N, C-alpha and C positions, 0 to 999 in steps of 0.2 A: 795523724797518729797521736796517741795520748802522751802526755808528759809525766814522767815519774820525778818526784821531788824527794831529795834526801838531805837532811841537815846534819852537820858534824862540826866538832870543835877541832881546830888546828892544834895538834900536839907538838911538844918540843922535838920529838924525833923527826918530824916533818920539816924542820927548819934548818937553815944554814947557821953559821956562827952569829950572824947579824940578827937572828930571830925571824927571818923572812922565809916563807915556804920555798924550799928548793924545788925548782921547776919540774924535775921528774916525779915528785910526790903527787902533783896534780894529775899525772897520767895514771898513777896508781888509784887516785880518787875516782877517775873517770872509768877505769876498769871495774872497780867495785860497783859504781853506780850502774854500769851496764848489767852486771850480774844481778843487782837488786831489781832492775827493770824486768828482766826475764823471770826472776823468782816471783815477782808480783803478778805475773800472768800464769803462775803455776808451772813454770819452766825452769826450775833450778837446774844447774849444770848436771847434776846427777840424773835428773829426770830425762834430760835431753840425751844423755849417754845411754840410758836404759831403753827408752821408748823409741828413739830415732837412730840409735847407733851413731850418733854424732860424737866427735871428739871435743868439739868446741867451736869457737868463733874467733880465731886469731886476727890480729890487727895486720892490715896490708898497707894501709896509708893513714897518715895523721897530719892534720893541719891545725895549728893553734896560734892563739894571740894572747899575750899577757898584757892586760891593760892597767891593772893596779896591784900592788903587792898585798899579800895577806900575812899576818903575823901569828906568832904563838898566842894561843888563847882566843883568837877570833872565831866566832861562829859563822860558818859559811853554809850557803844553800846551793845544792847542785841540781839543776833541772836537766833531765835526760830524756831524749825522744828519738825514735827512729824516723828518719826523714825520707828514706827511700829504700825499697826492696828491689833488687834485681834477681836474676836467676839464682846465683849462689852467693851473692854478696849483698850487703846492706850498709847504709850510712847512718851513723848516729851523731846527733849534736848534743853537746854538753855545754851548759852555761853555769858558771860558778859565780855566785854573788856574795859579796861581803856587805851586809845591810842591803841597801837598794842599788849599790854600785856593782856593775858588771866588772869582775876582776879578771876572769879568764873565759875564753870560749874556745871550743875545739870541735872539729868534725873528724870522726874516726870511721874508716872503712874496714869492715870486718868481713871475713869469708866463712861460710858454713862448711866445716870439713868433717870427714870421716876417714877411716883407714882405707888405704888403697887395696883393692881386692886381691892383688897378686903379690904385694909386698907389705906386710903389716908394719914395717918400719917407716913407711912413707904415708904422707896424708894426701887426700884427694878432695878437691872442691865438689860439693854436692848441692843440688837444688835445695833451697830453703823450703821445708815442708809447708803446705797451705795451712795446716792445722797450727803451726807455730805463728805464721802471719796473723791469722784470725785471733789467736789467743792474746797476741800482743795489742791488737786493736780493742780488746775488751778490758784493758788495764783501767783501774779506777781513774776517773778524770778525763776519759775519752769523750769528746764532744758529741 
């Protein structure tokens, strides 16, 4: 699968009182990077909701390692790629670099969901459409 790269500057609001990125902020970075990956394939969340009647792709599992801290003002590079599709779920790897140093890595499992047909207040896992899988393989940078 292709890798989507996003560069951002760490903002003061991302940091704890010591000026180090507060760990939940990395998860917000990775959520944003996932949305950017889909959007780069022409699959913004609004498109998924309209065309595929999907609600979204919530997180059901998360594994992360924090290797070196990032600070206010640091420019970081986030590399995001889907590593595996299953029927209704998929794994995404995120690697966040400060310069050349790997600072944080995470693997996130997400599930493709829509509304339950008998209860609109509930969600239901649905198969990831082939069209979505194919579009994500065409993201710029795909080998």
